[in-house]
C-alpha positions in Angstrom: 96.6 85.1 87.4 98.5 82.9 89.2 101.3 84.2 91.6 103.8 82.1 93.7 104.7 84.0 96.8 108.0 83.0 98.3 108.7 83.0 102.1 111.0 81.4 104.5 111.5 83.4 107.3 109.5 85.0 109.9 109.1 88.8 109.0 108.2 87.2 105.3 105.4 85.5 106.9 104.1 89.3 108.2 104.4 91.1 104.9 102.8 88.2 103.0 99.9 87.8 105.0 99.0 91.9 104.5 99.3 91.3 100.8 97.7 88.1 100.9 94.6 89.9 102.4 94.4 91.9 99.2 95.1 89.3 96.9 91.9 87.5 98.2 89.2 90.7 97.3 90.4 89.9 93.5 88.5 86.9 92.6 91.3 86.5 89.2 94.1 86.0 91.4 95.2 83.1 92.3 98.0 82.8 94.8 100.5 79.6 95.9 102.5 80.3 99.0 106.1 78.3 98.6 107.6 78.1 102.3 111.5 77.4 101.6 111.6 76.1 105.6 114.3 78.4 106.1 112.8 79.2 109.9 112.1 76.1 110.7 111.2 76.2 114.6 107.1 75.9 115.0 107.4 79.6 117.5 109.5 81.1 114.3 106.9 79.9 111.8 104.1 77.5 112.5 102.5 80.2 114.9 102.6 83.5 112.1 100.4 81.1 109.6 97.7 80.8 111.9 98.4 84.2 114.0 97.8 86.3 110.7 95.5 84.4 108.7 98.5 83.8 106.0 97.3 80.7 103.7 98.9 77.3 104.7 101.9 77.2 102.1 101.1 74.5 99.2 104.7 73.6 99.1 106.8 73.5 102.4 110.7 72.8 101.0 111.9 72.3 104.8 115.6 73.5 103.8 117.4 75.1 106.8 120.1 74.2 109.2 123.3 74.9 106.2 125.6 77.6 105.5 124.2 80.3 102.9 125.6 78.6 100.1 124.6 75.3 100.5 120.9 76.0 101.6 120.4 79.0 98.6 121.3 75.9 95.8 119.1 73.5 97.6 116.2 76.2 97.6 116.9 77.3 94.0 116.7 73.6 93.0 114.0 72.7 94.8 112.0 75.6 93.8 112.5 75.8 90.3 111.3 72.0 90.2 108.0 74.0 91.8 107.8 77.2 88.9 108.3 74.5 85.9 105.2 72.5 87.7 103.1 75.4 88.2 103.8 78.1 85.7 103.5 81.1 86.8 102.7 84.8 85.6 104.7 86.0 88.8 106.7 85.1 91.5 106.8 87.9 94.7 110.0 87.4 96.9 110.2 89.4 100.1 113.2 91.1 101.8 116.7 89.8 101.7 117.1 86.6 103.2 118.4 83.3 101.3 115.0 82.2 100.4 114.6 85.9 98.4 117.7 85.6 96.4 117.0 81.4 95.7 113.4 82.3 94.5 114.5 85.5 92.5 117.2 83.2 90.8 115.4 80.6 89.7 112.4 82.6 88.6 114.6 84.7 86.5 116.3 81.9 85.1 112.7 81.0 83.4 112.3 84.0 82.8 109.1 84.5 85.3 108.5 88.1 86.0 109.5 89.2 89.7 108.4 91.7 92.2 110.6 92.4 95.0 108.7 93.9 97.8 111.0 95.9 100.1 112.9 96.3 97.1 115.9 99.3 97.2 117.7 98.6 100.6 121.5 99.1 101.3 123.6 98.9 104.0 126.5 99.5 101.7 128.5 96.7 103.7 129.1 93.8 101.0 130.1 91.3 104.0 126.9 90.8 105.0 125.0 88.1 103.1 121.5 90.1 103.0 123.2 92.7 101.1 124.4 90.9 98.3 120.9 89.0 98.5 118.9 92.5 98.2 121.5 93.9 95.6 121.2 90.9 93.4 117.2 90.4 93.5 116.6 94.3 92.6 119.0 93.5 90.0 116.8 90.1 88.3 113.4 91.8 89.5 110.4 93.6 87.0 108.5 95.3 89.8 110.4 96.8 92.6 108.3 97.9 95.4 110.6 100.6 97.3 109.5 101.1 100.9 111.3 104.8 101.3 112.3 107.9 98.9 116.1 106.4 100.1 115.0 103.1 98.8 114.0 104.7 95.5 116.9 106.8 95.1 119.2 104.2 95.9 117.7 102.0 92.5 118.2 105.0 90.4 121.6 105.5 91.5 122.0 101.8 90.5 120.6 102.5 87.5 117.7 100.3 87.5 114.9 101.4 85.1 112.5 104.0 86.3 109.6 101.9 85.1 110.2 99.3 87.4 110.8 101.2 90.6 107.6 102.1 92.4 107.7 104.4 96.1 105.1 102.0 97.9 105.9 102.4 101.5 106.5 99.9 104.0 103.8 96.8 104.3 105.5 96.4 107.8 103.7 99.4 108.7 100.4 98.2 107.5 101.3 95.1 109.6 102.2 97.1 113.0 99.1 98.8 112.6 97.0 95.8 112.2 98.6 94.0 115.0 97.8 96.7 117.3 94.3 96.7 116.5 93.7 92.7 117.4 95.8 92.7 120.6 94.9 92.7 124.4 98.1 95.1 125.5 97.4 94.7 128.9 96.7 91.2 128.9 100.4 90.6 127.1 101.9 92.8 130.4 100.1 90.6 133.1 101.7 87.3 131.0 104.8 88.6 131.6 104.6 90.4 134.4 106.1 93.6 133.0 104.3 97.5 133.8 104.1 100.1 130.8 107.4 102.0 129.7 109.2 99.9 132.6 111.1 97.2 130.8 114.0 96.7 127.9 113.1 94.5 125.2 115.8 93.0 123.3 116.4 90.7 120.4 119.6 89.1 119.1 120.1 86.7 116.2 122.6 88.5 113.6 125.1 86.2 112.2 127.9 89.3 112.8 126.8 89.3 116.5 126.2 85.4 117.3 129.2 83.8 115.6 132.3 84.8 117.4 132.3 84.5 121.3 133.5 87.9 121.7 131.0 89.7 120.1 128.1 87.8 121.4 129.3 88.0 125.1 129.7 91.7 125.0 125.9 92.0 123.8 124.9 89.5 126.3 126.7 91.1 129.6 125.7 94.2 128.3 122.0 93.3 128.7 122.7 91.6 131.5 124.1 94.8 133.3 121.3 96.5 132.0 118.4 94.3 133.2 120.1 95.1 136.9 118.2 98.5 136.7 114.8 96.6 135.3 113.5 93.8 133.3 114.9 93.4 130.0 112.9 90.6 128.2 115.0 88.7 125.6 113.0 86.2 123.2 115.8 83.8 122.3 116.4 83.3 118.6 117.8 79.0 118.0 120.7 80.5 116.9 121.4 82.6 119.6 120.7 79.8 121.8 122.9 77.1 119.8 125.7 79.4 119.6 125.3 80.5 123.7 125.9 76.9 124.1 129.2 76.4 121.2 130.6 78.9 123.4 130.4 77.3 126.8 127.2 79.9 127.8 123.9 79.0 129.5 120.8 81.4 130.3 121.7 80.7 134.0 125.1 82.8 133.3 122.7 86.0 132.7 120.7 85.7 136.0 119.4 89.6 135.1 118.2 89.0 131.3 114.6 86.9 131.4 115.1 84.5 128.5 111.7 83.7 127.0 110.8 81.6 123.7 110.1 83.0 120.5 106.7 84.9 120.3 104.1 85.3 117.7 104.2 88.8 115.5 100.9 90.5 117.7 102.3 89.7 121.4 105.9 91.2 120.2 103.8 94.6 118.6 102.3 94.7 122.3 105.6 94.1 123.9 107.6 97.0 121.1 104.9 99.5 121.8 105.0 99.3 125.6 108.9 99.0 126.4 110.7 101.7 127.5 113.7 100.9 124.9 114.1 98.3 122.0 117.5 96.9 121.7 118.3 94.8 118.5 120.0 94.0 115.4 116.7 93.3 113.7 116.5 95.0 110.2 112.0 94.6 111.4 112.2 95.1 114.8 114.0 99.1 114.8 111.2 99.9 112.2 108.8 98.7 114.6 110.0 100.3 117.4 109.9 103.6 115.2 106.1 102.6 114.3 105.6 102.6 117.7 107.3 105.2 119.0 109.8 103.6 121.3 113.4 104.6 121.2 115.5 102.0 119.9 119.4 101.0 120.3 120.8 99.0 116.9 123.5 96.5 117.4 125.2 97.0 114.2 127.4 99.7 112.4 125.0 100.5 109.9 121.5 100.4 108.9 119.4 99.9 105.8 116.5 102.0 107.2 118.9 105.3 107.9 115.5 107.2 108.4 115.6 105.9 112.0 119.1 107.4 112.7 118.4 110.2 110.7 115.1 111.2 113.0 116.9 110.3 116.0 114.8 107.3 117.1 116.9 105.1 116.9 120.7 104.8 117.7 123.8 102.8 116.6 125.7 101.0 118.8 129.5 99.6 118.5 130.6 96.5 120.1 132.0 97.7 123.2 131.0 97.4 126.6 131.7 101.0 127.4 129.4 102.4 124.1 127.0 100.0 125.2 126.5 100.9 128.7 126.3 104.6 127.8 123.6 104.0 125.0 121.6 101.8 127.5 121.8 104.4 130.3 121.1 107.4 127.9 119.3 106.8 124.7 115.5 108.4 124.6 113.0 109.8 122.6 114.2 112.6 120.3 112.9 116.2 122.0 111.6 116.9 118.2 108.4 115.0 117.3 108.5 113.0 114.6 105.7 114.1 111.8 107.2 112.8 108.7 105.2 109.6 106.5 108.6 107.9 105.7 107.0 104.6 105.6 103.7 105.2 103.7 100.5 105.7 105.3 99.8 102.1 106.2 98.1 100.9 102.4 101.3 99.7 101.3 99.6 96.1 100.5 96.4 97.6 98.7 98.9 99.5 96.4 101.2 96.7 95.5 98.3 94.3 95.2 96.9 97.4 92.5 100.3 97.1 90.4 100.6 93.6 90.5 97.4 93.4 89.2 97.8 96.5 86.5 101.1 94.6 85.5 99.8 91.1 84.7 96.5 92.9 82.7 
């Protein structure tokens, strides 16, 4: 059973590592990793292959630093060449990046079955490139692994065949549980001179938050203000770093933010678990915060993970200085303990592996 796994961005490496571990237990499965190169920085890419034990990619296309259309087109061309050469029985794509869409389109045009891990998520905001990517991918895939009941319902609402939809749970929950067992929390906090539940962890990288000076500077000024009352740590994404320079800003302009280089998944998990508050526009990190029971502010007007706002652990924040300041000062953990299993039980990779093998048989 020859499978091509397509990855290109940080969250996909994490998800793929969980499933690759399961595939390795089955001698009849041959998995080939194809890395599009969408995340090219060593701290955003290489460290994950090493840290998570994800097999080194057989193919690395090195496609990055361009517009969505240009990158998707270049990836589609090169992925198709690999698929023609390898002739796999199945292609696996993850999430909602340009790499996801390019991989799905290349496979669909060659009539190769597609498994989409993290299917059915919807923000219902078609202005987001990610929304287009995930919708199109779901409509050309034969196996739709939906992480939540909401995602399953979204797929039914779009008339996807019931036979293609599987409620799998969230593979990132598997990863979060694994990382917590592997990492030395005390050592990581000591390294960053932090105390448990006495600091804020922030990330900021989405195009809608970084590509206009008004939004980016509003968020950075709000974070800088929050950093006056306690340590605030911000691993700086390459996109955000570049946009700051484009808009004439440097890290020195925000003396209350502790900027650090992007970090590995296990370190990020420890920092998330021990933070007082997480502030992010990342779909993955808002879930990680919930997995570790850390309150979270989402710097967006909507989220695909509606379960997080419904149960009170996360709060959507408008890009307004006053709203941001109030949210930073007041958002805490919900008073009622959440005992739901909205994202499964941490055995998603095992479930997906089993279903894929059954399908190929």
